[in-house]
DOKEDREN-281340 format. One record per atom (N, C-alpha, C): residue number from 1; residue in three letters; z, y negated, x; atom name. Coordinates in Angstrom, 2 decimals. Atoms other than C-alpha are relative to their C-alpha. Layout:
N
+-----+-----+---------+---------+---------+----+
|   i |  aa |      pz |      py |      px | at |
+-----+-----+---------+---------+---------+----+
| NUM | ala |       Z |       Y |       X | CA |
...
+-----+-----+---------+---------+---------+----+
//
This chain:
74
+-----+-----+---------+---------+---------+----+
|   i |  aa |      pz |      py |      px | at |
+-----+-----+---------+---------+---------+----+
|   1 | unk |    0.11 |    0.69 |    0.77 |  N |
|   1 | unk |  -36.22 |    7.34 |   21.46 | CA |
|   1 | unk |    0.14 |   -2.13 |    1.35 |  C |
|   2 | unk |   -0.14 |    0.66 |   -0.09 |  N |
|   2 | unk |  -36.82 |    3.81 |   22.64 | CA |
|   2 | unk |    1.80 |   -1.12 |   -0.16 |  C |
|   3 | unk |   -0.96 |    1.79 |    0.03 |  N |
|   3 | unk |  -34.57 |    0.83 |   20.81 | CA |
|   3 | unk |    0.40 |    1.10 |   -1.71 |  C |
|   4 | unk |   -1.32 |   -0.97 |    1.00 |  N |
|   4 | unk |  -32.32 |    2.47 |   18.16 | CA |
|   4 | unk |    0.77 |   -0.87 |   -1.05 |  C |
|   5 | unk |   -1.06 |    0.62 |    0.49 |  N |
|   5 | unk |  -30.50 |    0.32 |   15.10 | CA |
|   5 | unk |    0.15 |    1.19 |   -0.92 |  C |
|   6 | unk |   -0.54 |   -0.43 |    1.02 |  N |
|   6 | unk |  -27.87 |    1.53 |   12.18 | CA |
|   6 | unk |    0.78 |   -0.28 |   -0.11 |  C |
|   7 | unk |   -1.35 |    0.12 |    0.29 |  N |
|   7 | unk |  -25.03 |    1.31 |   10.78 | CA |
|   7 | unk |    0.41 |    1.35 |   -0.93 |  C |
|   8 | unk |   -0.64 |   -1.75 |    0.71 |  N |
|   8 | unk |  -22.58 |    4.35 |    9.45 | CA |
|   8 | unk |    1.51 |   -1.33 |   -0.08 |  C |
|   9 | unk |   -0.66 |    0.37 |    1.29 |  N |
|   9 | unk |  -19.89 |    2.79 |    6.64 | CA |
|   9 | unk |    1.31 |    0.80 |    0.92 |  C |
|  10 | unk |   -1.75 |   -0.86 |   -0.30 |  N |
|  10 | unk |  -15.71 |    4.15 |    8.34 | CA |
|  10 | unk |    0.53 |    0.16 |   -1.30 |  C |
|  11 | unk |   -0.76 |   -1.14 |    1.50 |  N |
|  11 | unk |  -13.49 |    6.06 |    6.11 | CA |
|  11 | unk |    0.64 |   -0.99 |   -0.31 |  C |
|  12 | unk |   -0.59 |    1.04 |    0.82 |  N |
|  12 | unk |  -12.00 |    2.72 |    5.54 | CA |
|  12 | unk |   -1.10 |   -0.88 |   -0.22 |  C |
|  13 | unk |    0.62 |    0.83 |    0.33 |  N |
|  13 | unk |  -14.32 |    1.15 |    4.31 | CA |
|  13 | unk |   -0.71 |   -1.02 |    0.92 |  C |
|  14 | unk |    0.30 |    0.99 |   -0.84 |  N |
|  14 | unk |  -15.70 |   -0.92 |    7.26 | CA |
|  14 | unk |   -1.53 |    0.24 |    0.01 |  C |
|  15 | unk |    1.09 |   -0.59 |   -0.19 |  N |
|  15 | unk |  -19.33 |   -1.33 |    8.03 | CA |
|  15 | unk |    0.53 |   -0.33 |    1.47 |  C |
|  16 | unk |    0.23 |    0.23 |   -1.33 |  N |
|  16 | unk |  -20.01 |   -0.59 |   11.76 | CA |
|  16 | unk |   -1.37 |    0.18 |   -0.04 |  C |
|  17 | unk |    1.27 |    0.11 |   -1.06 |  N |
|  17 | unk |  -23.47 |   -1.46 |   13.74 | CA |
|  17 | unk |    0.18 |   -0.20 |    0.76 |  C |
|  18 | unk |    0.12 |   -0.24 |   -1.23 |  N |
|  18 | unk |  -24.85 |    0.05 |   15.98 | CA |
|  18 | unk |   -1.39 |   -0.24 |    1.03 |  C |
|  19 | unk |    1.15 |    0.23 |    0.00 |  N |
|  19 | unk |  -27.47 |   -0.90 |   18.39 | CA |
|  19 | unk |   -0.01 |    0.67 |    1.92 |  C |
|  20 | unk |    0.54 |   -0.86 |   -0.63 |  N |
|  20 | unk |  -29.49 |    1.51 |   21.24 | CA |
|  20 | unk |   -1.05 |   -0.32 |    0.58 |  C |
|  21 | unk |    1.44 |    0.19 |   -0.67 |  N |
|  21 | unk |  -31.98 |    0.42 |   23.84 | CA |
|  21 | unk |    0.44 |    1.39 |    0.57 |  C |
|  22 | unk |   -0.18 |   -1.16 |   -0.47 |  N |
|  22 | unk |  -32.20 |    3.43 |   25.99 | CA |
|  22 | unk |   -1.34 |   -0.31 |    0.66 |  C |
|  23 | unk |    0.82 |    0.67 |   -0.47 |  N |
|  23 | unk |  -34.79 |    1.15 |   27.73 | CA |
|  23 | unk |    0.95 |   -0.87 |    0.85 |  C |
|  24 | unk |   -1.40 |    1.39 |   -0.49 |  N |
|  24 | unk |  -32.43 |   -1.64 |   28.91 | CA |
|  24 | unk |    1.07 |    0.85 |    0.74 |  C |
|  25 | unk |   -1.18 |   -1.58 |    0.39 |  N |
|  25 | unk |  -29.95 |    1.34 |   29.14 | CA |
|  25 | unk |    1.89 |   -0.89 |   -0.42 |  C |
|  26 | unk |   -0.84 |    0.49 |    0.23 |  N |
|  26 | unk |  -27.18 |   -0.65 |   27.15 | CA |
|  26 | unk |   -0.38 |    0.71 |   -2.06 |  C |
|  27 | unk |   -0.74 |    0.35 |    0.90 |  N |
|  27 | unk |  -25.45 |   -0.66 |   23.88 | CA |
|  27 | unk |    0.90 |   -0.47 |   -0.70 |  C |
|  28 | unk |   -0.59 |    1.43 |    0.65 |  N |
|  28 | unk |  -23.33 |   -2.58 |   20.94 | CA |
|  28 | unk |    1.02 |    0.72 |   -0.76 |  C |
|  29 | unk |   -0.70 |   -0.51 |    1.94 |  N |
|  29 | unk |  -21.27 |   -2.03 |   17.96 | CA |
|  29 | unk |    1.00 |   -1.16 |   -0.10 |  C |
|  30 | unk |   -0.65 |    1.05 |    0.58 |  N |
|  30 | unk |  -19.74 |   -4.56 |   15.93 | CA |
|  30 | unk |    0.47 |    0.76 |   -1.49 |  C |
|  31 | unk |   -0.37 |   -0.22 |    0.95 |  N |
|  31 | unk |  -17.66 |   -4.55 |   13.01 | CA |
|  31 | unk |   -0.60 |   -1.39 |   -1.11 |  C |
|  32 | unk |   -0.07 |    1.05 |    0.55 |  N |
|  32 | unk |  -17.34 |   -7.38 |   10.31 | CA |
|  32 | unk |    0.36 |   -1.02 |    1.21 |  C |
|  33 | unk |   -0.43 |    1.45 |   -0.26 |  N |
|  33 | unk |  -18.10 |  -10.95 |   11.50 | CA |
|  33 | unk |    1.07 |   -0.13 |    0.96 |  C |
|  34 | unk |   -0.71 |    0.79 |    0.26 |  N |
|  34 | unk |  -15.55 |  -12.06 |   13.87 | CA |
|  34 | unk |    1.06 |    0.80 |    0.61 |  C |
|  35 | unk |   -1.85 |   -1.19 |    0.44 |  N |
|  35 | unk |  -12.91 |   -8.64 |   13.48 | CA |
|  35 | unk |   -0.81 |    0.58 |    1.71 |  C |
|  36 | unk |    0.97 |   -0.49 |   -0.99 |  N |
|  36 | unk |  -15.69 |   -6.98 |   16.29 | CA |
|  36 | unk |   -1.28 |    0.53 |    1.07 |  C |
|  37 | unk |    0.97 |   -0.13 |   -0.43 |  N |
|  37 | unk |  -17.83 |   -6.29 |   18.73 | CA |
|  37 | unk |    0.16 |   -0.40 |    1.86 |  C |
|  38 | unk |    0.26 |   -0.60 |   -1.69 |  N |
|  38 | unk |  -18.74 |   -4.66 |   22.55 | CA |
|  38 | unk |   -1.32 |    0.06 |    0.51 |  C |
|  39 | unk |    2.23 |   -0.94 |   -0.32 |  N |
|  39 | unk |  -21.82 |   -3.56 |   24.50 | CA |
|  39 | unk |    0.76 |    0.79 |    1.40 |  C |
|  40 | unk |    0.39 |   -0.50 |   -2.11 |  N |
|  40 | unk |  -22.37 |   -1.21 |   27.59 | CA |
|  40 | unk |   -0.97 |   -0.71 |    0.67 |  C |
|  41 | unk |    1.52 |    0.31 |   -1.49 |  N |
|  41 | unk |  -24.54 |   -1.82 |   30.30 | CA |
|  41 | unk |   -0.09 |    1.95 |    1.51 |  C |
|  42 | unk |    0.44 |   -0.35 |   -0.91 |  N |
|  42 | unk |  -25.78 |    0.94 |   32.94 | CA |
|  42 | unk |    0.71 |    1.21 |   -0.80 |  C |
|  43 | unk |   -0.26 |   -0.84 |    0.58 |  N |
|  43 | unk |  -25.69 |    3.39 |   30.56 | CA |
|  43 | unk |   -1.31 |    1.27 |    0.53 |  C |
|  44 | unk |    0.95 |   -1.24 |   -0.27 |  N |
|  44 | unk |  -27.37 |    7.12 |   31.63 | CA |
|  44 | unk |   -0.23 |    0.71 |   -1.20 |  C |
|  45 | unk |    1.16 |   -0.61 |    1.39 |  N |
|  45 | unk |  -29.97 |    8.40 |   28.74 | CA |
|  45 | unk |   -0.97 |    0.90 |    0.00 |  C |
|  46 | unk |   -0.17 |    1.03 |    1.56 |  N |
|  46 | unk |  -30.99 |    8.70 |   26.93 | CA |
|  46 | unk |    1.05 |    1.16 |   -1.27 |  C |
|  47 | unk |   -1.48 |   -0.29 |   -0.04 |  N |
|  47 | unk |  -28.29 |    9.25 |   24.63 | CA |
|  47 | unk |    0.11 |   -0.01 |   -1.92 |  C |
|  48 | unk |    0.14 |   -0.22 |    0.99 |  N |
|  48 | unk |  -27.84 |   10.22 |   21.05 | CA |
|  48 | unk |    1.05 |   -1.16 |   -0.60 |  C |
|  49 | unk |   -0.86 |    0.80 |    1.50 |  N |
|  49 | unk |  -26.42 |    8.30 |   17.05 | CA |
|  49 | unk |    1.54 |    0.24 |    0.62 |  C |
|  50 | unk |   -1.43 |   -0.93 |   -0.53 |  N |
|  50 | unk |  -23.30 |   10.57 |   17.93 | CA |
|  50 | unk |    0.14 |   -0.38 |    1.50 |  C |
|  51 | unk |   -0.58 |    0.48 |   -0.77 |  N |
|  51 | unk |  -22.63 |    9.73 |   21.31 | CA |
|  51 | unk |   -0.39 |   -1.46 |   -0.02 |  C |
|  52 | unk |   -0.32 |    0.93 |   -0.46 |  N |
|  52 | unk |  -23.13 |    6.30 |   21.53 | CA |
|  52 | unk |    0.94 |   -0.74 |   -1.16 |  C |
|  53 | unk |   -1.10 |   -0.02 |    1.32 |  N |
|  53 | unk |  -21.06 |    5.90 |   18.10 | CA |
|  53 | unk |    1.30 |    0.61 |    1.15 |  C |
|  54 | unk |   -0.69 |   -0.50 |   -1.37 |  N |
|  54 | unk |  -18.73 |    8.16 |   20.79 | CA |
|  54 | unk |    1.31 |   -0.53 |    0.60 |  C |
|  55 | unk |   -0.02 |    1.10 |   -0.72 |  N |
|  55 | unk |  -19.05 |    5.50 |   23.03 | CA |
|  55 | unk |    1.21 |   -1.91 |   -0.55 |  C |
|  56 | unk |   -0.86 |    0.80 |    0.17 |  N |
|  56 | unk |  -16.70 |    2.92 |   21.34 | CA |
|  56 | unk |    0.95 |    0.50 |   -1.11 |  C |
|  57 | unk |   -0.81 |   -0.33 |    0.96 |  N |
|  57 | unk |  -14.46 |    5.21 |   18.91 | CA |
|  57 | unk |    0.96 |   -0.31 |   -0.04 |  C |
|  58 | unk |   -1.33 |    0.69 |   -0.52 |  N |
|  58 | unk |  -11.02 |    3.82 |   20.62 | CA |
|  58 | unk |    0.28 |   -0.98 |   -0.55 |  C |
|  59 | unk |    0.53 |    1.00 |    0.21 |  N |
|  59 | unk |  -12.08 |    0.47 |   20.05 | CA |
|  59 | unk |   -0.08 |   -0.08 |   -1.02 |  C |
|  60 | unk |    0.07 |   -0.12 |    2.05 |  N |
|  60 | unk |  -12.88 |    1.03 |   16.07 | CA |
|  60 | unk |    1.69 |    0.33 |    0.06 |  C |
|  61 | unk |   -1.22 |   -0.60 |    1.03 |  N |
|  61 | unk |  -10.00 |    3.00 |   15.55 | CA |
|  61 | unk |    1.12 |   -1.02 |    0.13 |  C |
|  62 | unk |   -0.90 |    0.19 |   -0.27 |  N |
|  62 | unk |   -7.78 |    0.34 |   17.59 | CA |
|  62 | unk |    0.01 |   -1.56 |   -0.65 |  C |
|  63 | unk |   -0.30 |    1.65 |    0.68 |  N |
|  63 | unk |   -9.26 |   -3.25 |   15.14 | CA |
|  63 | unk |    0.86 |    1.20 |   -1.44 |  C |
|  64 | unk |   -0.21 |    0.17 |    1.33 |  N |
|  64 | unk |   -8.71 |   -0.72 |   12.20 | CA |
|  64 | unk |    1.40 |   -0.44 |   -1.50 |  C |
|  65 | unk |   -1.29 |    0.46 |    1.33 |  N |
|  65 | unk |   -6.23 |   -2.19 |    9.37 | CA |
|  65 | unk |    1.11 |    1.32 |    0.09 |  C |
|  66 | unk |   -0.26 |   -0.87 |   -0.20 |  N |
|  66 | unk |   -3.38 |   -0.37 |   10.12 | CA |
|  66 | unk |   -0.15 |    1.61 |    0.86 |  C |
|  67 | unk |   -0.03 |   -0.87 |   -0.86 |  N |
|  67 | unk |   -4.09 |    1.72 |   12.67 | CA |
|  67 | unk |    1.05 |   -0.02 |    1.22 |  C |
|  68 | unk |   -1.84 |   -0.73 |   -0.94 |  N |
|  68 | unk |   -0.30 |    2.04 |   14.51 | CA |
|  68 | unk |    0.34 |    0.96 |   -1.03 |  C |
|  69 | unk |   -0.54 |   -0.97 |    1.06 |  N |
|  69 | unk |   -0.03 |    3.77 |   11.26 | CA |
|  69 | unk |   -1.17 |    1.93 |   -0.47 |  C |
|  70 | unk |    1.23 |   -1.33 |    0.32 |  N |
|  70 | unk |   -2.97 |    6.47 |   10.27 | CA |
|  70 | unk |   -0.81 |   -0.22 |    0.45 |  C |
|  71 | unk |    1.09 |   -0.72 |   -0.92 |  N |
|  71 | unk |   -5.61 |    7.95 |   12.72 | CA |
|  71 | unk |   -0.51 |    0.07 |   -0.87 |  C |
|  72 | unk |    1.39 |    0.24 |    0.92 |  N |
|  72 | unk |   -8.93 |    6.70 |   11.77 | CA |
|  72 | unk |   -1.32 |    0.66 |    1.13 |  C |
|  73 | unk |    1.05 |   -1.77 |   -1.09 |  N |
|  73 | unk |  -11.90 |    9.56 |   12.02 | CA |
|  73 | unk |   -1.17 |   -1.39 |    0.20 |  C |
|  74 | unk |    1.58 |    0.72 |    0.30 |  N |
|  74 | unk |  -15.63 |    7.59 |   12.96 | CA |
|  74 | unk |   -0.57 |    1.23 |   -0.51 |  C |
+-----+-----+---------+---------+---------+----+
//
C-alpha cells in the first residue's frame, strides 16, 4: 500500500490517528489535538498497520491519563 490512514480507539477511550506513506518512508501518529503528535521518517518498508502502531506504542502509553498507575495496552 502506498498511502494509508486509519484510526484506532485505545483502551482508555482516546482515539489515535495513524498515517503511513510507504513511498516517502514516513509515518505519524496523533491523539487528541494538542495532546500528542509524532512522526518517523527514513523507514524501511513496507510496514503493516500493526508495525506502524508499534513504533508509537511507548510514547502513547506515556501520554495516557494515570499512565504511571496502570499499564495501557495499545
